[in-house]
Structure formats: structure tokens, C-alpha cells
C-alpha positions in Angstrom: 8.6 37.4 -41.2 11.7 35.6 -39.9 12.2 35.0 -36.2 8.8 36.2 -35.0 6.2 34.3 -33.1 2.6 35.2 -33.0 1.3 36.6 -29.7 -0.7 33.4 -28.9 2.5 31.3 -29.1 4.3 33.6 -26.6 1.3 33.4 -24.3 1.1 29.6 -24.6 4.8 29.2 -23.7 4.4 31.7 -20.8 1.3 29.8 -19.5 3.2 26.4 -19.6 6.1 27.9 -17.7 3.7 29.5 -15.1 2.0 26.2 -14.6 5.4 24.6 -14.2 6.4 27.1 -11.5 3.1 26.5 -9.6 3.3 22.7 -9.6 7.0 22.5 -8.8 6.7 25.1 -5.9 5.4 22.5 -3.3 8.8 20.8 -3.4 10.2 23.9 -1.6 8.1 23.1 1.5 9.6 20.0 3.3 7.3 17.7 5.2 7.1 17.8 9.0 7.9 14.6 11.0 4.6 13.6 12.6 2.8 11.0 14.7 -0.6 9.9 13.5 -3.3 8.5 15.7 -6.5 6.7 14.8 -8.8 4.2 16.4 -8.4 0.4 16.0 -12.0 0.4 14.9 -13.6 2.8 12.4 -16.3 3.5 14.9 -13.7 4.8 17.5 -13.3 8.5 16.8 -10.3 10.6 17.9 -11.3 13.6 20.1 -9.4 16.6 21.4 -9.1 14.9 24.8 -7.0 12.0 23.4 -4.8 14.3 21.4 -4.2 16.6 24.4 -3.3 13.5 26.5 -0.8 12.5 23.9 0.6 16.0 23.7 1.0 16.2 27.5 2.9 12.8 27.5 5.4 14.3 24.9 5.7 17.5 26.8 6.5 15.7 30.0 9.2 13.7 28.2 10.7 17.0 26.8 9.7 16.4 23.2 8.7 19.6 21.4 5.3 19.5 19.6 4.9 21.9 16.7 1.1 21.5 16.3 -1.8 19.2 17.2 -4.5 18.5 14.6 -7.7 16.5 14.8 -9.6 15.6 11.6 -12.0 13.0 10.2 -9.2 10.5 9.6 -7.8 10.8 13.1 -5.3 13.0 14.9 -1.8 14.2 14.1 1.0 15.6 16.2 3.6 17.6 14.2 7.1 17.4 15.7 10.1 19.7 15.2 12.8 17.0 15.1 12.6 13.8 13.1 14.8 12.0 15.6 12.0 12.4 18.1 9.5 10.3 16.0 10.3 6.8 17.4 10.4 7.7 21.2 7.3 9.9 20.6 5.4 7.0 19.1 6.2 4.7 22.1 5.1 7.4 24.6 1.8 8.1 22.8 1.1 4.4 22.4 1.5 3.9 26.2 -0.5 7.0 27.0 -3.5 6.1 24.8 -3.6 2.3 25.2 -4.2 -0.5 22.8 -7.5 0.8 21.4 -5.6 3.2 19.1 -3.2 2.8 16.2 -0.1 5.0 16.6 2.1 5.3 13.5 4.9 7.4 12.0 4.1 9.9 9.3 5.3 12.9 7.3 2.8 15.8 7.4 2.8 18.1 4.4 3.5 21.8 4.8 2.4 22.9 1.4 0.3 26.1 1.5 -3.4 25.7 1.3 -3.8 27.7 -2.0 -1.4 25.3 -3.7 -3.2 22.2 -2.3 -6.5 23.7 -3.6 -4.9 23.7 -7.1 -4.0 20.0 -6.7 -0.3 20.8 -6.3 1.8 18.6 -4.0 5.5 17.7 -3.6 7.1 14.7 -5.2 6.9 11.4 -3.4 10.2 10.2 -2.2 11.5 6.7 -2.2 12.8 4.9 0.8 16.4 5.9 0.0 15.4 9.5 0.3 12.4 9.8 2.6 13.4 7.1 5.1 10.0 5.4 4.8 8.2 3.0 7.1 9.2 -0.6 7.4 6.7 -3.3 8.7 7.6 -6.9 9.4 4.5 -9.1 9.5 4.5 -12.6 11.0 2.0 -15.2 9.8 0.6 -17.6 12.3 1.0 -20.9 10.5 -0.4 -23.1 13.2 -3.7 -21.2 13.1 -3.8 -21.6 9.3 -3.6 -25.4 9.7 -6.2 -25.3 12.5 -8.6 -23.3 10.3 -8.2 -25.6 7.4 -8.9 -28.6 9.6 -12.1 -27.1 10.8 -13.2 -26.6 7.1 -12.3 -30.2 6.4 -14.1 -31.4 9.5 -17.3 -29.7 8.2 -17.0 -31.3 4.8 -16.3 -34.8 6.3 -19.3 -34.6 8.6 -21.5 -33.3 5.8 -20.5 -36.3 3.6 -21.1 -38.8 6.5 -24.6 -37.4 7.1 -25.3 -37.5 3.4 -24.4 -41.2 3.3 -26.3 -41.8 6.6 -23.3 -42.9 8.5 -23.9 -42.4 12.2 -21.0 -40.8 14.1 -20.2 -39.0 17.3 -18.4 -35.7 17.2 -15.3 -35.3 19.4 -12.9 -32.3 19.9 -10.1 -32.1 17.4 -6.6 -32.6 18.8 -3.1 -32.1 17.4 -4.2 -31.3 13.8 -6.5 -34.3 13.6 -10.2 -34.9 13.4 -11.7 -37.5 15.9 -14.9 -39.3 15.1 -16.5 -41.8 17.4 -18.7 -44.7 16.2 -21.1 -47.1 17.9 -19.6 -50.2 16.3 -16.9 -51.4 13.9 -19.3 -51.6 11.0 -20.1 -47.9 11.0 -16.4 -47.1 11.4 -15.4 -49.2 8.4 -18.2 -47.6 6.3 -16.8 -44.1 7.3 -13.2 -45.2 6.6 -14.1 -46.4 3.1 -16.1 -43.2 2.4 -13.3 -40.9 3.6 -10.6 -42.7 1.8 -12.7 -42.4 -1.4 -13.4 -38.6 -1.1 -10.6 -37.2 1.0 -7.0 -38.2 0.2 -5.3 -35.6 2.4 -5.6 -37.6 5.6 -3.8 -40.5 7.2 -6.4 -42.7 8.9 -5.9 -44.6 12.1 -8.1 -46.2 14.7 -8.0 -46.0 18.4 -10.2 -46.9 21.3 -11.6 -44.5 23.8 -14.0 -45.6 26.6 -14.6 -48.9 24.8 -15.7 -47.0 21.7 -13.9 -47.2 18.4 -12.6 -43.8 17.3 -11.4 -42.9 13.7 -8.6 -40.4 13.7 -8.0 -38.3 10.6 -4.6 -36.7 10.6 -3.3 -34.4 7.9 -0.4 -35.8 6.0 3.0 -33.9 6.4 2.8 -33.1 2.7 -0.6 -31.5 3.1 0.5 -29.5 6.2 3.5 -28.2 4.2 1.1 -27.3 1.4 -1.2 -25.5 3.7 1.7 -23.5 5.2 3.0 -22.6 1.8 -0.4 -21.6 0.6 -1.0 -19.5 3.7 2.2 -17.4 3.2 1.6 -17.0 -0.5 -2.1 -16.1 0.0 -1.2 -13.6 2.7 1.5 -12.2 0.5 -0.9 -11.7 -2.3 -3.5 -10.1 0.1 -0.9 -7.7 1.5 0.1 -6.6 -2.0 -3.6 -6.1 -2.9 -4.2 -4.1 0.2 -1.1 -1.9 -0.5 -2.5 -1.4 -4.0 -5.9 -0.3 -2.5 -4.0 2.3 -0.5 -2.5 3.7 -3.6 1.2 3.6 -2.4 3.8 4.4 -5.0 6.7 1.9 -5.5 6.1 -0.1 -2.3 8.2 -3.2 -1.4 6.2 -6.3 -0.4 8.2 -9.5 -0.3 8.5 -12.7 1.6 11.1 -13.2 4.3 11.8 -16.7 5.4 9.1 -19.3 6.0 6.5 -17.2 7.7 7.3 -13.5 7.5 6.4 -10.7 5.1 8.3 -7.4 4.7 6.4 -4.3 3.7 8.2 -1.0 3.0 6.0 2.0 2.2 7.7 5.2 0.9 5.9 8.5 0.7 2.8 7.3 2.5 0.4 10.1 3.6 -1.6 8.0 6.0 0.6 5.5 7.7 -1.8 4.9 10.6 -4.5 3.9 8.1 -1.9 1.7 6.3 -0.9 0.0 9.5 -4.5 -0.5 10.4 -5.4 -2.0 7.0 -2.3 -4.2 6.8 -2.6 -5.4 10.4 -6.2 -6.3 10.4 -7.0 -10.0 10.1 -10.4 -9.1 8.8 -11.2 -12.7 8.2 -14.6 -14.2 8.3 -16.1 -17.6 9.4 -19.5 -18.8 8.4 -21.1 -21.2 10.8 -24.5 -22.7 11.4 -26.3 -22.0 14.7 -26.1 -25.1 16.9 -29.3 -27.1 17.4 -30.8 -27.3 20.9 -30.0 -31.0 21.4 -26.4 -30.7 20.0 -23.7 -32.1 22.3 -21.6 -29.4 24.0 -18.4 -30.9 22.5 -19.7 -30.1 19.1 -20.7 -26.4 19.8 -18.9 -23.2 20.7 -20.4 -20.0 22.2 -19.7 -16.6 20.7 -20.7 -13.0 21.7 -22.0 -10.4 19.4 -20.0 -7.3 18.4 -22.9 -5.1 19.4 -23.5 -5.0 23.1 -26.8 -6.1 24.8 -27.3 -9.3 22.9 -26.8 -12.7 24.6 -24.1 -15.1 23.4 -25.1 -17.8 20.8 -23.9 -21.4 20.5 -22.6 -22.2 17.1 -21.4 -25.4 15.5 -17.7 -26.0 15.6 -17.6 -27.0 12.0 -17.0 -24.2 9.5 -19.0 -23.7 6.2 -16.3 -21.5 4.6 -13.8 -18.9 5.7 -12.9 -15.4 4.2 -10.3 -16.8 1.9 -13.1 -18.0 -0.4 -14.2 -14.4 -1.0 -13.4 -13.0 -4.5 -15.2 -9.7 -4.3 -16.9 -7.5 -1.8 -18.6 -4.1 -2.0 -20.3 -1.9 0.6 -23.8 -0.7 0.2 -27.1 -0.1 2.1 -30.1 -2.4 2.4 -33.7 -1.3 1.8 -33.9 0.1 5.3 -30.7 2.3 4.9 -28.5 0.0 7.1 -25.0 -0.7 6.0 -24.2 -4.1 4.4 -21.5 -5.9 2.5 -22.2 -7.7 -0.7 -20.1 -10.9 -0.9 -19.1 -12.9 -4.0 -17.4 -16.3 -3.5 -15.2 -18.4 -5.7 -16.5 -21.6 -7.3 -15.5 -23.9 -4.5 -16.7 -21.5 -1.8 -20.1 -21.1 -3.6 -20.4 -24.9 -3.8 -19.7 -25.4 -0.1 -22.1 -22.6 0.8 -24.8 -24.0 -1.4 -24.3 -27.5 0.0 -24.5 -26.3 3.6 -27.5 -23.9 3.2 -29.5 -26.2 0.9 -30.1 -28.8 3.6 -30.5 -26.3 6.4 -33.2 -23.9 5.2 -35.0 -22.4 8.3 -31.9 -22.6 10.5 -29.7 -19.6 11.3 -26.3 -18.9 10.0 -23.8 -16.7 11.7 -21.0 -14.6 10.3 -18.0 -14.3 12.6 -15.6 -11.4 12.3 -12.0 -12.3 13.4 -9.6 -9.7 14.7 -6.1 -9.8 16.2 -6.2 -7.1 18.9 -2.9 -5.9 20.4 -2.3 -6.2 24.1 0.7 -4.3 25.3 2.5 -4.8 28.6 5.6 -3.1 29.9 8.6 -4.9 31.4 11.8 -3.6 32.8 14.9 -4.5 30.8 18.5 -3.3 30.7 19.0 -1.1 27.6 22.6 0.1 27.1 23.3 -0.5 30.8 20.2 1.5 31.9 17.1 -0.1 33.2 14.1 0.9 31.1 10.5 -0.1 30.7 10.2 -1.7 27.3 6.9 -2.4 25.6 6.1 -6.0 24.8 3.2 -6.5 22.4 1.1 -9.7 22.3 -2.0 -10.3 20.2 -5.3 -11.6 21.4 -7.6 -13.2 18.9 -11.2 -11.9 19.1 -14.1 -13.6 17.4 -17.5 -12.0 17.5 -20.7 -12.4 15.6 -21.6 -9.6 13.3 -24.6 -11.2 11.7 -27.0 -14.0 12.6 -29.8 -14.5 10.0 -32.2 -17.2 9.1 -31.5 -19.1 5.9 -34.5 -18.4 3.7 -33.2 -20.3 0.7 -30.1 -22.0 -0.6 -27.3 -19.6 -1.0 -24.7 -19.6 -3.8 -21.8 -17.5 -5.0 -23.4 -14.2 -4.1 -25.1 -13.0 -0.9 -24.9 -10.1 1.6 -24.0 -9.7 5.3 -25.5 -7.2 7.7 -25.2 -6.2 11.3 -22.3 -3.8 10.9 -21.7 -0.7 13.1 -21.8 1.9 10.3 -20.9 2.8 6.8 -17.3 3.2 7.8 -17.0 -0.3 9.1 -18.8 -1.8 6.0 -16.4 0.1 3.6 -13.4 -1.1 5.5 -14.5 -4.7 5.7 -15.4 -4.6 2.0 -11.9 -3.2 1.2 -10.2 -5.8 3.2 -12.2 -8.7 1.7 -11.9 -7.3 -1.8 -8.1 -7.2 -1.4 -8.2 -10.8 -0.4 -9.0 -12.8 2.7 -6.1 -13.9 4.8 -5.4 -17.6 4.9 -3.9 -17.1 8.4 -3.7 -14.3 11.0 -0.8 -12.0 11.0 0.7 -9.6 13.6 3.4 -6.9 13.4 6.7 -8.4 14.5 8.5 -5.1 13.8 7.9 -1.5 12.8 10.7 1.0 12.2 11.9 3.8 10.0 14.3 3.2 7.1 17.4 5.3 7.5 16.0 8.8 8.0 19.4 10.3 8.5 20.7 8.4 5.4 17.7 9.7 3.5 18.4 13.3 4.4 22.1 12.8 3.5 21.1 11.3 0.1 18.8 14.3 -0.6 21.5 16.7 0.4 24.1 15.0 -1.8 21.6 14.7 -4.6 20.8 18.4 -4.5 24.5 19.3 -4.3 25.3 17.0 -7.3 22.5 18.7 -9.3 23.7 22.2 -8.5 27.3 21.3 -9.4 26.1 19.7 -12.6 24.0 22.8 -13.4 26.9 25.1 -12.7 29.5 23.2 -14.8 27.1 22.8 -17.7 26.2 26.5 -17.6 29.8 27.6 -17.5 30.7 25.4 -20.4 28.0 26.6 -22.7 28.5 30.3 -21.7 32.2 30.0 -22.5 31.6 28.4 -25.8 28.5 30.3 -27.0 28.7 33.5 -25.0 25.3 35.3 -24.9 23.5 32.5 -26.5 25.0 30.3 -23.7 23.3 32.6 -21.2 20.0 32.0 -22.9 20.6 28.2 -22.9 21.3 28.4 -19.2 18.0 30.2 -18.5 16.2 27.6 -20.7 18.0 24.9 -18.6 16.6 26.4 -15.5 13.1 26.4 -17.0 13.7 22.7 -17.9 14.4 21.8 -14.3 11.2 23.6 -13.2 9.1 21.8 -15.8 10.6 18.5 -15.0 9.9 18.8 -11.2 6.4 20.0 -12.0 5.8 17.0 -14.3 7.1 14.5 -11.8 4.9 16.0 -9.1 1.8 16.0 -11.3 2.2 12.4 -12.3 2.8 11.3 -8.7 6.2 9.7 -9.6 8.4 8.5 -6.7 11.8 10.1 -6.7 14.7 7.8 -5.7 18.5 8.2 -5.7 18.8 6.8 -9.2 16.1 9.2 -10.2 18.3 12.1 -9.1 21.0 10.6 -11.3 18.5 10.7 -14.1 17.9 14.4 -13.5 21.6 15.2 -13.5 22.0 13.3 -16.8 19.1 15.2 -18.2 21.0 18.5 -17.7 23.7 17.4 -20.0 21.2 16.1 -22.6 19.1 19.3 -22.3 21.9 21.5 -23.5 22.8 19.0 -26.2 19.9 20.3 -28.3 21.1 23.9 -27.8 24.6 22.9 -28.9 23.2 21.5 -32.1 21.2 24.7 -32.8 24.0 27.2 -31.9 26.6 25.2 -33.9 24.3 25.3 -36.9 23.8 29.1 -36.5 27.6 29.6 -36.4 28.1 27.5 -39.6 25.4 29.4 -41.5 27.0 32.8 -40.5 30.4 31.5 -41.5 29.0 30.6 -44.9 28.0 34.2 -45.4 24.3 34.0 -44.5 22.6 37.0 -42.9 22.1 36.9 -39.1 18.3 36.7 -39.2 18.4 33.9 -41.9 21.2 32.1 -40.0 19.1 32.1 -36.8 16.0 30.8 -38.7 17.9 28.1 -40.5 19.8 27.1 -37.4 16.6 26.3 -35.5 14.8 24.7 -38.4 17.6 22.5 -39.7 18.7 21.3 -36.2 15.1 20.4 -35.4 15.2 17.0 -37.2 18.5 16.0 -35.6 17.2 16.9 -32.1 14.0 14.9 -32.6 15.9 11.8 -33.9 18.5 11.9 -31.1 16.0 12.4 -28.3 13.5 9.8 -29.6 16.2 7.1 -29.6 17.1 7.9 -26.0 13.4 8.0 -25.1 13.0 4.5 -26.6 15.8 3.2 -24.4 14.1 4.9 -21.4 10.9 3.1 -22.3 12.6 -0.3 -22.4 14.3 0.4 -19.0 10.9 1.2 -17.5 9.2 -1.8 -19.0 11.8 -4.4 -18.1 13.4 -2.8 -15.0 12.3 -2.8 -11.4 12.5 -0.4 -8.5 15.5 1.9 -8.8 15.9 1.2 -12.6 12.3 2.4 -13.2 13.0 5.5 -11.1 16.0 6.3 -13.3 14.0 5.6 -16.5 11.1 7.8 -15.4 13.2 10.9 -14.6 15.3 10.5 -17.7 12.3 10.1 -20.0 10.4 13.0 -18.5 13.6 15.1 -18.7 14.0 14.3 -22.4 10.4 15.6 -23.1 10.9 18.8 -21.1 14.3 19.4 -22.6 13.0 19.1 -26.1 10.3 21.7 -25.3 12.7 24.2 -23.6 15.4 23.9 -26.2 13.2 24.1 -29.3 10.5 26.5 -28.1 11.5 28.4 -25.0 15.1 29.2 -26.3 13.7 30.2 -29.6 11.0 32.4 -28.0 13.8 34.2 -26.1 15.9 34.6 -29.2 13.0 35.9 -31.2 12.1 38.4 -28.5 15.7 39.7 -28.4 16.8 39.5 -32.0 13.6 39.2 -34.1 12.7 42.0 -36.5 16.0 43.8 -35.7 18.8 44.7 -38.0 21.5 42.7 -36.3 24.9 42.8 -38.0 26.8 40.5 -35.6 25.8 37.9 -33.0 27.7 37.3 -29.8 27.9 33.6 -30.3 
């Protein structure tokens, strides 16, 4: 029978629309501005006492607190006004001290029953949400120093292998100093180093009547190390952001030693800040022998309290930048451990060092940059205020000291961690890539929250005006059928928002433009159908037959037109970046939903109203 759907098809369309309403609904609940608090270390848990101290600090300053929450991932204070976020963060950071990470956040307000169904609002880009901006500064000098220590270990290992006797001296000004008993030993060392190491400029000086060979890195090599450090850290930061699952982040180099990170739509900014800011580098060193000279050793404390310091060799075996993979697990006694895999060069250096030192102990040193904040009085806008000044203190502690049972290679494990949380975090950081040099936060701020709010307001206003004008046009032209097209257009917007929310797409300002464009394209299919119905009625066809032929004959034209546009959207997504991709995503998703609503939803409504009825005239 013409213009009749079976019951299952009506139920299927109704189910799809219901799902669309459910998964688009979270977008009606705007996020609360919030401040998130977590410990610098995974082992440091947030309690009600810390959160109450933070809330009291805000109350004293006259900042309204909407709610205080404490969970497994830390604490959260919901605010009533987004403008209070920055001053609230500074007040809480001062009240709690440097042992805690305090970060800006947006807390969801989606009802629990929607979250239980996996429904959540669309993520907003920086131009809409205002996002978080980090400026990370790479310590290039320490990168050069760390590389020199590695070179020093390799040079000394080569000299010992060739039985060239030398005396270790403290390194100075990016140079390695080696003392020799006579000129013959010095010349043998010079010849060996020139043969195997071409990154040094060699010179000889005399110290206390003893010849000293000075190995200084060439300017070209120093420049290479600096360039490698910023590139390696840039790659590492990108990998860490990817591990966090952030949609459409911005990670790019700024100048010679800085990295810009912009994170839109982040649900856990405190964790992001903690992961990005942690140096999480490792050093592998041999325990110093008892008769080793003090100038060649360095004393380190353990991370766990109660254990005495241990003297280690100054020379490094490898650093964390040689790690290619890391995973957290448990040993045979149920204690947390991290399984390490090294690259080819790192495995060779580790094998070389451990092969000749079986029976000695090797230490794993964990390196962190811990913030130290002090407050100084400065004139701000003519008013004297206490301004926080953050410096960073490097902390090196031993996390593992174990006896070398056999020669190690590319794979081994480290133990001595505080708990599974710390092992998982360390594995994540190392898996994302070791830092070639320490970094610290030079700047943290929000990106245009007021501009973002204005963009959202203008975008919604543009969408509403677009919807209104399109609806008026099609109602004036096609009368009652125009009303049905308007209802289908509304369903199309609901399905589009639901689809974008389900896929976790990030909505940007160009994305809103794509939505507005979709409205015009959505009614284009209805225009083709309704025009075809008019033509068939004008040719003397019956109403029921005209409706049937109008939908059927327009179907091919609708598919062809939308597929060509969808192809363009795919090309834009594949070749474009940032805002272009945002536009391509919303336009492509809009094409798919508009095809469904125009062909199936509109026809379902027409069939319900006009199907199996003796209609003599259509209001079209």
C-alpha cells in the first residue's frame, strides 16, 4: 500500500530520535568554573581538611564557593563566577603550599542518570571554552650538562678498556677534565679519544704539575644538543598529551627553548598539569667503590625514609631519554615495578656497563623539578600586593638500588616504588618519552573566557536566526509541508548534537559555521522532494501516487548531491588542520543526519498524516 510504513520502521525512527534527545540533552547543562587540587605525588592524597582550608581561604577573600568535592583523583571546588578562577587558584596555592598541584578546571553539571548512560556534553575548543594555556621552558644548560655526564662515562669506560690510567677530576664549564701521571699516558688517551669521539675539542693544561686533558664540546655539538633537547621535549609533551586523551590540543615550539601547550575541554587539568610538568627522568649509575676518590662520587638519598644515603659514581650509564617503552606491573612478591625497554644505543651502553660490573650495585635515580613559591611585594596597578614568584628545585633521589646479577640488555625492570599509583604514573611518563632536559611552567593562564562566552552566545544567536529564516522560507513556499520540514530540521539539529557528543568531537567557532550551513543543506533535500510532488500533481497524478513518486524519484538526486558534498568534507578533514577540521566534522555529520531526517523522518510524518487517506488536495 502506498505511503505506509510497517510498525517496526516507525518504532525504529522513534528510537533513533529518542536516543538523539538523550545524548544531546547534556549540552543543556553548562559546566561550572572550578579549581582542582591534587598532590604533587600520587602517594599524597587529598583529604577533607585540605579542601576545607582551601574553602576557608576563598571565603575570607569574599569568593563564593558553590560546592566542595573530594574524590579519588583529588579535590574540586566549584565556583559561581568564572572571573573568580584565577584569583581563587592563587589563594588556594598559597593556602596549601607547594606539595599540591592547583589547576583551573570546568566541572560538569550533567545529571547522574545521563552520565550513567555515557552521555556528556560536547567538548569545546579554545575559541569557545576559553581553555588552559601552559608555557613550558626547557632548561638547555642542564641538557648539555646531562649529555656531558653520559659522554664522561663512555670516555672513562673506553680508557679503562684500553688500560689507559687516568685520574678523575670534576667537570667544569661543559668540559671533561682527566688527569694523567705522565705525558705518555696523556698522548695515548688523546689518540684514543680522537679516534672514537669526534664531538670534543681537545686541549692540554697543567694543574699542580700534572698534565690534564680537557675535553670541551664543540659549539656545533652544543647547538645540536640544544636543538635535540627542545625537539625531544616537544615530542614527549605531544605524547603525554595524547596519553591524556585531549581533543584537538595545541602543542608547538615557541622560540629557542619554550613550548606552548593549549588544552581545550580538559576534564582533569590538575592531572594534566602534573603529567606535563613532571620531569620524570631517570639516571642509571653504579654504586661507588669504597676506595673511589671523593671527586668521582656523589651522595644521594633514598625516596623512602629511614635508609642512609649512598655514594654513587658521577658518571652516568644512561638517562631516561633512551627508554622506548615502559609498563607497570607487580613482581613475584606483589610489589609494584616498572618494566623498561631501551633503544638500541641505550641497550648497548647498559650491556657494556653491567657486563663488566657483575656483583656491583646499580642505582636508579628519579629526577623531579619541585616548585618552591615565595611571595614578594610588588606594585600592581599602583597598589602594593604580594605576588607569587615560583622557582624550581631539582630533587634527585634513589628509587632502586639492586645488585647486578648478570649483564643487562634492552629489557629489565626497576623496583622500589611507593605504590601502584606511582608505578603507573612513572610508566606513563616514560612511555610517552623521556625528557632530554628538565622543564618548568613559565606561565599558566586561561584563554579568553569572556571571548569564548561571547563566541558561544553569537554562535547560538546565528544558529537561531538561521533556523528561523530557513523555516519561514520553506513554510511560505511549501505551506503545511514546510511545517513538517521545519520539524524535521529541528530533529536534525538534535541528532547532529547527539552525534557530535557521542563521537567526542570538539566544537569550535568554524564548527558552529558548519552547523549553520547544515541547516540550509538540510532543507535542500526537502525542497527537492516537495518540488517533485508539486510537479507530479500538476501532471495530473493522484495525491497518494504523487507523494510516493516525489519521495522515490528525489531519493537518487538527494544521495548524489549529499555524497559529493560529503566527499569535499572528507578532503577538508584529511588535509586541513585545527579550525578547518572542526568545520569539516560538523558539516559532514550534518549531511548524514540531514539525509536521515529528510528522507525517513519527513516521510514518516507525511505517511502518518496522509497515508491510507482519500486526500483530494494537498496544502503544498
